[in-house]
Structure formats: C-alpha cells, structure tokens
N, C-alpha and C positions, 0 to 999 in steps of 0.2 A: 173163462179167460179166453179172449180172442186169440186167433192163431199167431198174429204178428207179435203180440205181447208175449205169448207163450214161447215163440222162437227166440225172442230177445232174452227172456228169462233163462231158457235152457242154454243159450250161448254163454250167459254169465256163469251158470252152474258149471259148464264145461271148463271155462277159464279158471274157476276156483279149484276144480279137481286137478287140472293140469299144473297149477301153481303148487298144490299140495304134493303132487307127484315129484316135481322138481325139488321141492323143499326136503322131502323125506329121502330122496335119492342122494342129495348133497350131504345131508346129515349122516347117512349111512356110510358114505365114502370118507367123511372127515373123522368120524368117531374112532377113538383108540380103544374103547371098551367094547368087547365082543358082544355083550348082551345088548348094548345100545345100538351097535352096528346092525345086528340081526333084526332087532325090533323095528328100526326105521326102514330097513330093507323090506321087511314084511309089509309095512304100511305103504311103502311106495308101490309094491305089487298090487295091493288092494286098491290103490287109487287108479291103477290101470283098468281094473274091473269097472269102476264107476265111470271112467272116461268112455270105455266101450259102450256101456249101457246108455249113457246120455247121447253119445254120437249116433247110435242105432235109432234111438227114440227121435232125435232131432232130424236125422236124415229121412226117416219114414214120414214124419210130419211135414217136412219141407217139400218132399216129392209128391206126396199124395194129398196133403191137406187134412189127412185123417190121423187120429191118434192110434199108434200101433198097439195091438193086443199082445203084450209081452209079459212073461213071468220073470221078473227080476229076482225074486226070491230063489227060484230053482237055479238060475244062473249062478247066484252066489254060492249055493250049496255045491254045485258041480265044480266050481273053481276055488272053493275054500281050502286054505292051507292051514296047518297047525302053526301056531306061534311057538315053534319048537323049543326055543330057548327057555320058555317058562313051563314047558311040559316035561322037560328033562328032570331026572331025579335031583332033589335038592343037593345031595352030596356032590354032584357034578358042578354045581354052581358055587359051592363054598370055596371061593378063591378070595384072596385079599381084595376087597372092593375099595377102589380109590376113585370115587366119582370125579369126573372132569367137570369143572364149573360150567364149561360150555354145554355139556350134555344135560346138566340140570336145567340150565336156562332154556335150552332147546325144548326140553319136555314141557316147561311152562308155556312157552310160545306155541308149541304144537297143540297143547290142550286148549288154548285160546282159539287157535285156528279151527279146531274141530267144533268148539262151541259156536263160533261164528257161522260155520257151514250149517250146523244143525239149525240155528235160528233162521238162516236164510231159507232153508227148505221148509221149515215150520211156517214161515210167513207165506211162502208160495202155496202151501197146503191149504191155508185159510181161504184162498181164492179159487182153488181147484174144484172143478165140478165133474170132470171126466174121470171115469174109473181107471183108465190106463195111467193118467197123470198122477192120480192119487197113489196108485201102486208104486210108481217110480219114486215119488217123494217119500213115501213111507220106507221103502227100501233104503234110500239114501240116508234118511234120518236114523234108521236102525244101524247102518254101517258107521255113521259118524259117532253114535253112542258107543259102539264097540271099540272104535279107534280111541276115543277118549279114555275108556276104561283100560285099554292096553297101555296107553301112554302114562296114565296115572299109576298103574302097576309098576311100570319101568321107573317112574319118578320115585316111588316108595322104595324100590330096590336100590336105587342110587343114593337116596338121602337117609334112609332108615333101614339099612340092610338087616340089622339085628331083629327088629320087629317083623320085617318082611319074611325072614327065614322062620321065625317062630310061627307066624300065621300059616305059611306054606306047609310047614311040617305038622301043624295042628298041635303044637306043644305050647302050653301057656303056663306061666308060673302059678302055682297053687299055694294058697295060704294054709296055715294049719293051726 
C-alpha cells in the first residue's frame, strides 16, 4: 500500500475512533443505569488508546515516510483497565434491573459500530504488506472484537438479566 493511500486510510481510521470515543462518552453521560454508564465510560477510555496508537503511527509515517516499529499489543497491556462493573461479585449487581430502552438501542448501535470498524480494519489488512501496519491492524481488530463482546455482555445484562446472572454465577437448572 503506497504511503499516500496509507495516510488517507489511517486518517479515516482515526476519524472512526474519534467518533467512537465521542459516542461512548455521550452514552456514558446520558445513561441512568450505573452498569451501562461504567461500561460505555470504559469503552470511551479504550477508544483513546486507539486514537493515540493511530496518531503515533500516522505522525511517524507522515514525518519520516517510514512505518514505525511499534508494539501496540504491549501498549494495550500497559493501559488495560478492568471492566470493573462485570468483575464485581454478582451479589453486588443484583439490584432491580430496569433497562432503559435507550440503553438497549445504544448497545445494538454500538455493536454495529464495532462490527463496521472491525470490517474496515479487516479490509485494510488484506492490502497490508508492511509488518508494522499488519501489527497495528491486528491490534485494532482484536480491540474491536473485545469491545463487541463487552457490549454484547452488557446487552444481555440489560435484556435477559435472569439468564445473565445464572451464567455469571455458574448455576444452571438441572433436570432430574
């Protein structure tokens, strides 16, 4: 992939991540459900990691014409936060769950957003030949997959809390 096309592609990726950040930040601020608020806040923070990685990559490529040798995976490990709301004990979460219709719709939209981002990076990966670019794209695809799974978990929590709690507690009805 030639550098001009690569710079344009990275600029598009940066815009997508910035929109994702704005979207999750807004949802976090609007939600009345504490679980939803924390989950979307966490995802907004993660988008900042992606923005930083793409900006560093873009900047180095733009200045030097060379692809930077960066380890995005180690960066993610250093900045990784727990999605604490889902790592708390189940008993702490057992409150009366009243999903807000807006939160449920936001989850569906957010899952679509993550899928679209994943597909964009996947298409870029098909054209990538440089090791550094492949590393960046794989990192971003892995992150989008994690985000989708976190949002899907939240969606299940909001729409099917009974089964969500059974699954999280590891207790399933047994026949006899």
